[in-house]
C-alpha positions, -999 to 999 in steps of 0.1 A, spaced: -16 -9 631 -35 23 643 -55 25 675 -87 26 655 -78 -7 638 -70 -22 672 -104 -12 686 -123 -25 656 -104 -58 654 -123 -89 666 -108 -117 687 -92 -143 666 -115 -171 678 -146 -154 664 -134 -152 627 -144 -187 616 -180 -181 629 -182 -149 608 -170 -166 576 -195 -194 581 -223 -169 585 -213 -151 553 -212 -184 533 -246 -194 545 -260 -160 535 -246 -163 500 -261 -198 496 -296 -186 506 -295 -155 483 -318 -159 453 -293 -146 426 -289 -161 391 -257 -180 388 -247 -175 352 -212 -188 343 -190 -161 329 -184 -164 291 -212 -190 287 -241 -172 305 -258 -205 311 -292 -198 325 -289 -160 322 -318 -140 307 -315 -127 271 -318 -91 261 -355 -82 258 -351 -65 225 -330 -77 196 -315 -107 215 -294 -120 185 -260 -105 176 -246 -111 142 -208 -114 146 -179 -115 122 -153 -137 138 -116 -130 133 -109 -160 111 -92 -151 78 -100 -185 61 -123 -180 31 -148 -208 39 -156 -190 71 -161 -156 54 -196 -151 68 -215 -139 98 -224 -160 128 -253 -155 152 -249 -153 190 -273 -148 218 -270 -115 237 -273 -118 275 -293 -91 293 -262 -79 312 -244 -72 279 -275 -55 262 -263 -19 267 -227 -25 256 -233 -50 227 -239 -24 200 -231 -26 163 -194 -19 156 -179 -29 190 -152 -55 195 -165 -87 212 -151 -121 223 -171 -152 214 -166 -190 217 -161 -206 183 -157 -242 170 -177 -261 196 -201 -278 172 -238 -284 179 -236 -312 204 -226 -294 236 -258 -276 245 -269 -269 281 -298 -248 294 -305 -236 259 -269 -224 253 -242 -239 231 -210 -242 251 -174 -251 244 -150 -239 218 -121 -215 220 -124 -178 227 -119 -157 196 -121 -120 187 -148 -106 165 -168 -75 155 -205 -72 163 -221 -63 129 -258 -59 138 -285 -68 164 -315 -88 152 -348 -100 166 -344 -136 153 -317 -158 140 -317 -177 107 -300 -206 125 -325 -231 139 -303 -246 166 -292 -233 200 -270 -203 200 -238 -197 220 -238 -165 240 -215 -135 235 -186 -141 259 -181 -104 267 -178 -70 250 -141 -61 248 -149 -24 246 -180 -3 241 -162 18 216 -179 13 181 -149 11 158 -165 -5 128 -191 18 112 -214 9 83 -192 28 57 -160 11 68 -177 -22 67 -191 -17 32 -157 -6 20 -139 -36 35 -164 -59 19 -159 -43 -15 -121 -46 -11 -124 -83 0 -145 -91 -31 -123 -73 -55 -91 -91 -43 -106 -125 -37 -100 -122 1 -119 -125 33 -136 -97 52 -117 -106 84 -83 -101 66 -93 -67 53 -105 -56 88 -72 -66 102 -57 -39 79 -85 -14 83 -90 -13 121 -58 -9 142 -52 -30 174 -70 -17 205 -51 3 231 -70 7 263 -51 38 275 -57 57 243 -94 46 242 -100 58 278 -90 94 269 -116 117 253 -109 132 219 -108 170 216 -138 190 204 -139 195 166 -129 228 153 -150 249 129 -142 247 92 -113 269 81 -116 296 55 -110 286 18 -73 290 10 -57 310 -18 -45 292 -48 -8 298 -40 14 277 -62 -17 260 -78 -17 291 -101 11 274 -120 -14 248 -133 -40 259 -158 -69 242 -140 -54 244 -105 -74 273 -91 -106 259 -106 -99 226 -89 -95 243 -55 -127 263 -60 -147 231 -69 -134 215 -36 -143 246 -16 -179 247 -31 -186 210 -21 -181 195 -55 -164 162 -63 -138 167 -91 -116 138 -101 -81 147 -113 -48 130 -123 -22 156 -113 12 157 -129 31 178 -104 59 201 -114 93 193 -101 104 211 -70 95 213 -33 60 227 -36 39 196 -38 33 192 0 20 227 2 -3 221 -28 -18 190 -12 -23 210 20 -42 237 1 -64 210 -15 -72 196 19 -79 231 33 -103 238 5 -122 205 12 -124 213 49 -137 248 41 -168 231 25 -175 213 58 -162 179 46 -133 157 54 -101 148 35 -77 118 33 -42 119 19 -21 87 15 17 89 8 42 61 3 65 66 33 70 83 66 93 110 52 67 121 27 40 120 54 62 142 76 65 168 48 27 169 42 21 169 80 43 201 83 26 217 53 -9 210 68 1 225 101 14 256 83 -18 260 62 -45 248 87 -29 253 121 -26 227 148 -54 204 158 -72 201 124 -55 169 110 -42 136 122 -10 118 112 -13 80 108 20 63 104 37 32 119 64 54 133 39 70 157 37 40 180 6 19 188 -9 42 215 -5 75 197 -16 60 163 -47 45 179 -55 78 197 -52 97 164 -74 71 147 -100 74 174 -101 111 170 -108 106 133 -135 80 139 -152 102 166 -153 132 142 -129 153 162 -105 156 132 -117 158 96 -83 156 78 -59 126 77 -25 121 62 -7 88 65 9 59 49 -7 27 34 -29 17 63 -45 51 64 -64 43 32 -91 28 54 -92 58 78 -129 64 89 -131 101 80 -165 116 86 -183 130 55 -154 123 33 -150 150 5 -115 142 -9 -92 112 -12 -57 118 -25 -28 95 -32 8 107 -39 32 87 -61 8 58 -68 36 39 -86 56 34 -54 56 -3 -44 49 7 -8 13 14 -18 7 -23 -24 0 -41 9 21 -72 17 -7 -88 37 -37 -107 23 -56 -99 3 -29 -74 -9 -50 -43 -17 -34 -13 -35 -40 22 -21 -50 36 -55 -77 10 -61 -91 14 -26 -93 51 -29 -110 47 -63 -136 26 -45 -140 52 -18 -144 80 -44 -170 60 -64 -190 48 -35 -188 79 -14 -192 104 -43 -162 124 -32 -133 141 -50 -103 121 -61 -67 134 -66 -39 112 -79 -7 131 -79 30 126 -86 59 140 -106 55 109 -128 24 93 -145 17 56 -141 -1 36 -168 -31 32 -145 -33 70 -141 -32 74 -179 -60 49 -182 -81 69 -157 -78 99 -180 -82 80 -212 -115 64 -199 -128 98 -188 -131 88 -152 -107 116 -142 -94 147 -159 -58 158 -164 -43 184 -141 -9 196 -153 11 228 -162 20 241 -196 55 238 -211 65 273 -201 60 265 -164 77 232 -169 108 248 -184 111 271 -154 107 244 -128 126 214 -143 164 210 -144 184 205 -176 186 168 -185 217 156 -203 225 120 -214 256 98 -217 254 67 -239 271 34 -233 293 39 -264 307 71 -250 310 56 -216 331 27 -230 355 51 -249 359 75 -220 391 72 -199 375 90 -170 348 64 -168 374 37 -163 390 57 -135 360 65 -114 329 51 -132 321 86 -143 322 99 -180 337 132 -186 304 150 -188 292 136 -155 326 144 -138 324 180 -151 288 183 -139 297 171 -104 326 195 -102 305 225 -113 276 216 -90 298 212 -59 307 249 -62 272 260 -52 257 231 -33 252 194 -28 252 169 -56 229 138 -57 241 105 -71 214 79 -76 227 43 -78 203 14 -87 194 -8 -57 212 -42 -55 194 -69 -74 184 -48 -105 197 -74 -130 182 -80 -164 176 -116 -176 184 -113 -213 185 -85 -239 196 -77 -274 234 -74 -275 232 -46 -301 203 -23 -290 196 -38 -255 159 -43 -262 146 -68 -236 141 -102 -250 105 -113 -249 84 -144 -259 67 -143 -293 36 -160 -279 28 -140 -247 55 -113 -246 69 -126 -214 106 -121 -205 130 -148 -218 155 -165 -195 182 -192 -198 183 -211 -165 209 -236 -178 227 -209 -198 218 -227 -230 180 -231 -237 158 -201 -239 125 -203 -221 97 -179 -213 93 -170 -177 55 -166 -180 42 -194 -203 72 -217 -202 75 -222 -239 109 -227 -255 124 -202 -279 147 -217 -305 150 -189 -331 149 -156 -313 157 -123 -330 153 -88 -318 121 -71 -330 138 -37 -328 170 -41 -348 169 -77 -361 200 -89 -343 201 -125 -330 227 -122 -302 217 -119 -265 235 -105 -235 231 -104 -198 243 -76 -177 245 -72 -139 255 -38 -126 269 -37 -91 269 -4 -72 284 -12 -37 316 6 -43 301 38 -58 306 59 -27 342 48 -23 350 55 -60 334 90 -58 353 97 -26 386 89 -44 376 111 -74 367 140 -51 389 136 -20 382 170 -5 343 166 -6 323 148 21 304 118 8 271 109 25 250 78 18 213 71 21 199 36 16 179 8 32 199 5 63 202 43 70 179 68 52 186 105 55 156 128 57 174 160 45 209 174 39 221 210 43 228 233 15 266 229 15 288 211 -10 287 174 -5 282 142 -25 250 123 -15 249 87 -28 215 72 -26 195 42 -37 162 49 -55 135 60 -31 159 70 -3 170 104 -17 171 130 10 157 165 4 183 192 1 177 226 16 173 248 -14 176 219 -38 205 200 -53 229 218 -76 232 187 -98 224 150 -99 238 119 -115 216 90 -124 241 61 -128 237 26 -144 204 35 -161 205 3 -181 203 -18 -150 169 -2 -142 154 -2 -177 165 -38 -184 148 -54 -154 127 -84 -164 94 -68 -156 65 -54 -175 68 -21 -156 106 -18 -159 105 13 -182 77 29 -162 94 23 -129 128 36 -141 112 68 -153 94 72 -120 126 69 -100 145 92 -123 119 119 -122 116 116 -84 154 122 -81 155 149 -107 126 168 -90 149 174 -61 173 194 -83 171 231 -88 154 245 -119 173 251 -151 173 289 -145 191 283 -112 217 261 -129 203 227 -120 216 199 -142 209 162 -143 231 137 -161 217 102 -168 241 74 -178 219 53 -201 214 47 -238 199 80 -251 176 62 -275 157 43 -249 121 55 -245 122 62 -208 154 82 -212 138 103 -240 107 109 -218 130 121 -191 149 145 -214 116 160 -226 101 157 -191 71 140 -206 59 112 -182 23 116 -195 33 108 -231 54 78 -219 24 65 -200 1 69 -229 24 49 -252 28 22 -226 -9 20 -223 -14 17 -260 11 -11 -262 -5 -30 -233 -39 -26 -249 -25 -44 -281 -10 -72 -260 -39 -75 -235 -18 -67 -205 -29 -49 -173 -43 -24 -166 -63 -29 -198 -70 -65 -187 -73 -80 -152 -48 -105 -141 -43 -128 -111 -13 -148 -99 -17 -183 -84 13 -198 -68 19 -231 -50 35 -265 -51 31 -281 -86 5 -308 -76 -15 -284 -55 -15 -257 -82 -26 -282 -109 -54 -294 -87 -65 -259 -80 -66 -249 -116 -85 -280 -126 -112 -274 -99 -116 -237 -104 -146 -227 -125 -129 -198 -143 -148 -175 -166 -149 -188 -202 -128 -159 -215 -100 -165 -189 -66 -173 -203 -41 -194 -183 -4 -185 -188 19 -212 -174 25 -227 -150 62 -219 -148 87 -223 -119 83 -194 -94 114 -175 -82 130 -192 -52 131 -175 -18 167 -166 -9 179 -178 25 182 -151 50 157 -128 33 123 -122 49 97 -144 31 67 -126 18 32 -143 22 29 -153 -15 64 -168 -18 76 -203 -14 93 -214 18 130 -216 16 142 -248 -1 108 -255 -18 101 -254 -55 68 -237 -63 52 -229 -96 32 -199 -107 3 -195 -132 -10 -162 -145 -48 -159 -152 -58 -131 -175 -93 -119 -184 -106 -90 -206 -121 -58 -191 -154 -64 -174 -145 -99 -162 -123 -90 -132 -151 -95 -107 -160 -129 -121 -124 -140 -120 -120 -129 -84 -153 -147 -74 -142 -179 -91 -108 -179 -74 -124 -171 -40 -149 -199 -44 -122 -224 -54 -99 -215 -26 -128 -216 0 -137 -251 -12 -101 -262 -10 -98 -249 26 -130 -265 36 -118 -299 24 -85 -294 42 -64 -301 11 -29 -299 26 -5 -278 5 -12 -241 3 -21 -221 -28 -15 -184 -28 -37 -160 -48 -29 -124 -56 -53 -104 -78 -36 -76 -98 -1 -84 -88 22 -54 -92 51 -75 -105 43 -102 -131 78 -104 -147 
């Protein structure tokens, strides 16, 4: 202790007298004694003393706003859009000094301040304001409500996806000052597309064009997206780009930095970590940054004065959220483009059926290159049929037909060779033994299956099929085929012992490989980018991808093939792709001609005849048999709604992560598909939401899972 402390210290005997004096002074002070978090007896705010709050309860019967009193001490901080804590669930009996008390503390968002409440009873007070940072603006709130209504979900669940968790350290730091708009960029590689330069000019002049962009194969698409973003920023507006994975986000991030320079865009991915991601998100919300690139959650990014929304590879399953209410990036960005009157760009090397429908309906215009540019950019595509594969001795030695073996050998002389192997689990149910056309139900066109290896049943409507014959060739014999690919890398290593073999898959995904001879074995979607492009590529076991029991099997197979083939050098540089699949299959022919748009149009026409999505709207309802039957009986569905099923739902495999709409391990659930014609999707979603809310309010035990527009319907 210092000498000053020694001189100021009081004798020990006088300390109790000083403490007693302090206590007496506090007792006599005329200060309001409001209890924290209840504010009993505290004065209310003089203006707008009622706060309308959305509580963080994802249950549908509580999907509404609740009124709370605003204490005077919280008046300045309790502004619309901030995070608050409130007491919820106390009931109306526990009222003291004009305040409702009790209940548990729960998070929420303050939506608005009002002068009066519609509720006639006593109001509970706001417990406290978590942060004065307004994170929920009017535009984000309106978008979240539209998404919740479209997918029969709750607003609270959507906001869980739209607003990232708070990080106090990131929130305490100021965001940088916004930079002035950059100059309009040159067209660059957009010159290869007939309408490409005009599209960039429209963005730079503040217009709102809508385009479905079929990108040429090759490494230029990140730069082309970056130029579209730069043109939008040049008009003084913001831009948002959503890509399926972190690797694609990294490529676009690098391209944006090259075109715009540092400090003009934000990267929003899960790999960034909570603090950095929240700091980037705050910079966007505060207007410091006007351009955003990110993965799925970035679709809700609060970009100021949004002028362009873009999605790359909309057919990738990563664009569909696995959390309720399961929104899809493409649909959310369509809502943002329509409500915000901004430009829309849907791009990819492939073309989904939904993209083709946007063009057919006139909502968007096509943006693609002519055949001459395509012949320059695309590799040579060659096919190997199953008949040739069965007769080929080389195939029995190393699972490679002679053509594929020769292509690999030639390609290894000048660079790496990509080998795409279907992911484990791609197994068709049943197909024609002669032509391998998938076997489908005569009544609803659902896939046929034989659970007991004898009786044929439809996986959608459950009807038995006793006299099946192939609609393509007339044969009446079926086959099942499961193609395994676990030993592909080992077999290729034995076939080419002097060449290094690298693998890229779910457990370990490579971002890139050098431009040196090597065999790169990859599952679909995990293909690394080769510096300078691959010299050649093999697409093995094509039948396993085309024959999957899913409505989108052909479309998905073509998407994965074009994604892999786009990494190969152009035909003029010697790039060659060999696909091992029946050459007469429609997706294979579309790949040979490199015509994903034509394939999507034909798929769309067939679905229109059968009444399948996206021409119709569909919802999946899954749950225990008794609960599902009760739900369907109680739901007031639109008169034009058609119920397919119920049928047994696929069982959840032990050891695999269970997704929210799947049955618990060991339980047997059923699934029904509800289909309505165009124009009735909103009515179907509203009916399902009302029925689910009533069920939750009554507390009817077993759960029922609802998913509107499921990406996989079998």
